[in-house]
VOKEGU-286402 format. One line per field, with one value per residue (C-alpha): residue in three letters; x, y, z. Coordinates in pm, whole numbers, plus 50000, padded with zeros to 5 digits. Layout:
code = (ALA | ...)
c1 = (X | ...)
c2 = (Y | ...)
c3 = (Z | ...)
***
This chain:
code = (MET | ASN | ASP | GLU | LEU | LYS | GLN | LEU | LEU | ASP | GLU | LYS | VAL | SER | LEU | TYR | ASN | ARG | PRO | ASP | PHE | ILE | GLU | THR | ASP | PRO | ILE | GLN | ILE | PRO | LYS | LEU | PHE | GLU | GLN | LYS | GLU | ASN | ILE | GLU | ILE | ALA | GLY | PHE | LEU | ALA | ALA | THR | ILE | ALA | TRP | GLY | GLN | ARG | PRO | VAL | ILE | ILE | ARG | ASN | ALA | LYS | GLN | LEU | MET | SER | ALA | MET | ASP | ASN | ARG | PRO | HIS | GLU | PHE | LEU | LEU | SER | THR | ALA | GLU | ARG | ASP | TRP | LEU | PRO | PHE | MET | ALA | PHE | LYS | HIS | ARG | THR | PHE | ASN | GLY | ASP | ASP | CYS | LEU | PHE | PHE | LEU | ARG | ALA | LEU | LYS | HIS | PHE | TYR | SER | GLU | LEU | GLY | GLY | LEU | GLU | SER | VAL | PHE | THR | ASP | GLY | TYR | ARG | LYS | GLU | HIS | THR | ILE | ALA | GLY | ALA | LEU | ARG | TYR | PHE | ARG | ALA | THR | PHE | LEU | ALA | THR | ALA | HIS | LEU | HIS | ARG | SER | GLU | LYS | HIS | VAL | PRO | ASP | ILE | THR | ARG | GLY | ALA | ALA | ALA | LYS | ARG | LEU | ASN | MET | PHE | LEU | ARG | TRP | MET | VAL | ARG | ARG | ASP | SER | ALA | GLY | VAL | ASP | PHE | GLY | LEU | TRP | THR | LYS | ILE | PRO | PRO | SER | ALA | LEU | MET | LEU | PRO | LEU | ASP | VAL | HIS | SER | GLY | ARG | GLN | ALA | ARG | MET | LEU | GLY | LEU | LEU | SER | ARG | SER | GLN | ASP | ASP | TRP | THR | ALA | VAL | GLU | GLU | VAL | THR | ALA | ARG | LEU | ARG | LEU | MET | ASP | PRO | ASN | ASP | PRO | VAL | LYS | TYR | ASP | PHE | ALA | LEU | PHE | GLY | MET | GLY | SER | LEU | PRO | SER)
c1 = (33484 | 33789 | 33977 | 34283 | 34256 | 34147 | 34396 | 34608 | 34542 | 34551 | 34912 | 34955 | 34797 | 35050 | 35343 | 35197 | 35019 | 35318 | 35517 | 35780 | 35508 | 35468 | 35851 | 35715 | 35347 | 35166 | 35026 | 35384 | 35241 | 35017 | 35219 | 35467 | 35203 | 35057 | 34718 | 34406 | 34296 | 34637 | 34699 | 34330 | 34428 | 34780 | 34612 | 34345 | 34590 | 34817 | 34568 | 34439 | 34766 | 34818 | 34828 | 35168 | 35448 | 35502 | 35838 | 35681 | 35362 | 35549 | 35785 | 35490 | 35315 | 35540 | 35604 | 35240 | 35320 | 35595 | 35413 | 35155 | 35427 | 35389 | 35115 | 34817 | 34505 | 34655 | 34772 | 34429 | 34242 | 34482 | 34574 | 34432 | 34370 | 34579 | 34899 | 34768 | 34905 | 35232 | 34979 | 34934 | 35274 | 35190 | 35172 | 35093 | 35025 | 34683 | 34612 | 34762 | 34717 | 34416 | 34301 | 34499 | 34339 | 34009 | 34095 | 34276 | 33934 | 33685 | 33922 | 33921 | 33529 | 33503 | 33705 | 33552 | 33222 | 33160 | 33350 | 33615 | 33671 | 33543 | 33200 | 33148 | 33231 | 33043 | 32698 | 32726 | 32766 | 32474 | 32180 | 32270 | 32478 | 32687 | 33051 | 32861 | 32640 | 32948 | 33082 | 32802 | 32729 | 33104 | 33136 | 32853 | 32960 | 33306 | 33193 | 32951 | 33263 | 33342 | 33577 | 33676 | 33452 | 33783 | 33829 | 33537 | 33750 | 33962 | 33670 | 33538 | 33160 | 33066 | 32736 | 32899 | 33072 | 33433 | 33589 | 33693 | 34024 | 34187 | 33937 | 33835 | 34216 | 34205 | 33885 | 34093 | 34329 | 34125 | 33872 | 34062 | 34210 | 34463 | 34734 | 35037 | 35052 | 34957 | 34628 | 34545 | 34165 | 34093 | 33750 | 33501 | 33156 | 33189 | 33270 | 33575 | 33300 | 33148 | 33452 | 33469 | 33821 | 34085 | 34096 | 34334 | 34477 | 34734 | 34442 | 34221 | 34425 | 34465 | 34139 | 34059 | 34333 | 34222 | 33866 | 33755 | 33629 | 33440 | 33425 | 33653 | 33605 | 33773 | 33512 | 33235 | 33108 | 33338 | 33427 | 33129 | 33201 | 33489 | 33397 | 33123 | 33325 | 33605 | 33316 | 33281 | 33653 | 33591 | 33284 | 33453 | 33749 | 33710 | 33979 | 34266 | 34272 | 34395 | 34771 | 34729 | 34591 | 34827 | 35094 | 35070 | 34997 | 35302 | 35535 | 35793 | 35712)
c2 = (27955 | 28193 | 28094 | 28273 | 27949 | 27719 | 27801 | 27754 | 27404 | 27275 | 27371 | 27189 | 26902 | 26917 | 26909 | 26670 | 26380 | 26230 | 25910 | 26051 | 26061 | 25705 | 25688 | 25842 | 25744 | 25378 | 25359 | 25225 | 24853 | 24788 | 24911 | 24612 | 24396 | 24333 | 24116 | 24290 | 24103 | 24149 | 24505 | 24506 | 24312 | 24526 | 24848 | 24782 | 24667 | 24953 | 25202 | 25047 | 25095 | 25404 | 25647 | 25768 | 25817 | 25709 | 25488 | 25294 | 25246 | 25126 | 24882 | 24744 | 24709 | 24475 | 24332 | 24199 | 24137 | 23924 | 23743 | 23620 | 23517 | 23857 | 23682 | 23781 | 23663 | 23300 | 23335 | 23404 | 23119 | 22824 | 22900 | 22740 | 22978 | 22735 | 22874 | 23210 | 23200 | 23437 | 23704 | 23743 | 23879 | 24165 | 24522 | 24842 | 25106 | 25019 | 24749 | 24424 | 24059 | 23988 | 24309 | 24140 | 23770 | 23893 | 24137 | 23817 | 23641 | 23941 | 23958 | 23570 | 23580 | 23847 | 23667 | 23348 | 23383 | 23778 | 23862 | 24094 | 24425 | 24602 | 24381 | 24485 | 24851 | 24852 | 24705 | 24952 | 25191 | 25089 | 25143 | 25486 | 25608 | 25770 | 25678 | 25723 | 25443 | 25200 | 25258 | 25207 | 24891 | 24755 | 24870 | 24609 | 24372 | 24354 | 24329 | 24036 | 23807 | 23739 | 23975 | 24089 | 24435 | 24635 | 24552 | 24768 | 25096 | 25014 | 24977 | 25359 | 25448 | 25759 | 25725 | 25843 | 26102 | 25921 | 26075 | 25772 | 25927 | 25578 | 25457 | 25691 | 25678 | 25363 | 25412 | 25687 | 25421 | 25183 | 25393 | 25737 | 25747 | 25958 | 26006 | 26059 | 25735 | 25725 | 25555 | 25288 | 25292 | 24961 | 24957 | 25100 | 25071 | 25365 | 25675 | 25882 | 26236 | 26044 | 25985 | 26186 | 26292 | 26095 | 26385 | 26455 | 26707 | 26828 | 26827 | 26982 | 27249 | 27387 | 27351 | 27625 | 27812 | 27832 | 27898 | 27529 | 27434 | 27595 | 27294 | 27309 | 26912 | 26658 | 26418 | 26358 | 26647 | 26865 | 26555 | 26657 | 27016 | 27036 | 26759 | 26983 | 27321 | 27034 | 26955 | 27289 | 27293 | 26979 | 26755 | 26461 | 26434 | 26625 | 26423 | 26502 | 26826 | 26536 | 26545 | 26935 | 26973 | 26703 | 26817 | 27165 | 27108 | 26836 | 26790 | 27008 | 27205)
c3 = (87259 | 87191 | 86923 | 87091 | 87319 | 87020 | 86884 | 87196 | 87279 | 86887 | 86926 | 87228 | 87094 | 86809 | 87094 | 87267 | 87077 | 86947 | 86975 | 87217 | 87456 | 87481 | 87657 | 87953 | 87948 | 88052 | 87673 | 87629 | 87788 | 87535 | 87268 | 87386 | 87204 | 86850 | 86914 | 86964 | 87309 | 87422 | 87377 | 87536 | 87837 | 87882 | 87837 | 88117 | 88344 | 88287 | 88309 | 88653 | 88797 | 88642 | 88960 | 89102 | 88951 | 88639 | 88651 | 88902 | 88739 | 88387 | 88591 | 88756 | 88460 | 88310 | 88594 | 88546 | 88179 | 88258 | 88486 | 88258 | 88050 | 87823 | 87653 | 87891 | 87671 | 87609 | 88000 | 88134 | 87899 | 87924 | 88292 | 88599 | 88890 | 89113 | 88944 | 89003 | 89314 | 89286 | 89218 | 89574 | 89616 | 89364 | 89528 | 89331 | 89621 | 89769 | 89471 | 89640 | 89590 | 89573 | 89379 | 89130 | 89139 | 89133 | 88818 | 88660 | 88743 | 88602 | 88260 | 88232 | 88262 | 88045 | 87738 | 87822 | 87880 | 87759 | 87422 | 87612 | 87719 | 87368 | 87399 | 87742 | 87675 | 87361 | 87527 | 87755 | 87571 | 87355 | 87628 | 87636 | 87383 | 87613 | 87816 | 88155 | 88051 | 87923 | 88259 | 88470 | 88305 | 88269 | 88668 | 88752 | 88476 | 88646 | 88995 | 88916 | 88973 | 89347 | 89515 | 89832 | 89931 | 89910 | 89600 | 89473 | 89545 | 89192 | 88994 | 88967 | 89028 | 88865 | 89017 | 89369 | 89169 | 89080 | 88779 | 88649 | 88491 | 88441 | 88222 | 88056 | 87988 | 87868 | 87662 | 87480 | 87424 | 87231 | 87047 | 86946 | 86628 | 86464 | 86250 | 86542 | 86628 | 87013 | 87087 | 86889 | 86771 | 86795 | 86873 | 86632 | 86761 | 87025 | 86810 | 86931 | 87003 | 87270 | 87459 | 87802 | 87932 | 88172 | 88417 | 88652 | 88932 | 88626 | 88384 | 88612 | 88770 | 88360 | 88281 | 88546 | 88475 | 88071 | 88191 | 88098 | 88453 | 88714 | 88970 | 89209 | 89261 | 88996 | 88927 | 88728 | 88726 | 88616 | 88337 | 88200 | 88243 | 88057 | 87823 | 87710 | 87691 | 87437 | 87256 | 87165 | 86993 | 86810 | 86853 | 86643 | 86840 | 87217 | 87409 | 87213 | 87432 | 87683 | 87569 | 87539 | 87946 | 88075 | 87856 | 87986 | 88359 | 88394 | 88105 | 87980 | 87660)
***
């Protein structure tokens, strides 16, 4: 691995992995909460709708939190589903009211019966000791809740090539730990070394420009390729370079 490239990326991590980043990033939604379960649920829902313009993502995620009385964990477990009809009016791009209700029901099942999001992702990780295994297990478990077929497109399927950018971003938030105060590091049973890059058009373009990615598609194969190269630079915390690649590709320096 090129030492100059590593030095450049490490400098960009220091530049972008800082609390100022939170002001314009969807991670500000789970940062509104202190209770672990609220952070997880808010983070998962914010990550789910994290595509499109950032101000719109943040506005719509705040709308979801407000509709849950800004206590998402208690709301899911203590309210009857007949009281969830207002969520049918929710819309973020192609994520509509039917999708929203399905996600709430699945999350309720997770927290009432399965120990929550951390438990499900950890169980999946332990099956293969990979994030790929965790993502496959999570998808199968999440889709066990009754849903319309259309809603499945919002739960990425890496077996069909999905890059799973938003779920990998959510996992970065929950698992990765550092001293900068951006990512939460709440989950301790999945090691940061196992995380995969939340690959999107910005980070993918930058990775190709830097020679970290040869594949032209932003798919799961590309995620595996670029993350493997990032592990050569930091095997313990490869996805810290998400800050560098995304920042270099889309934010002012």
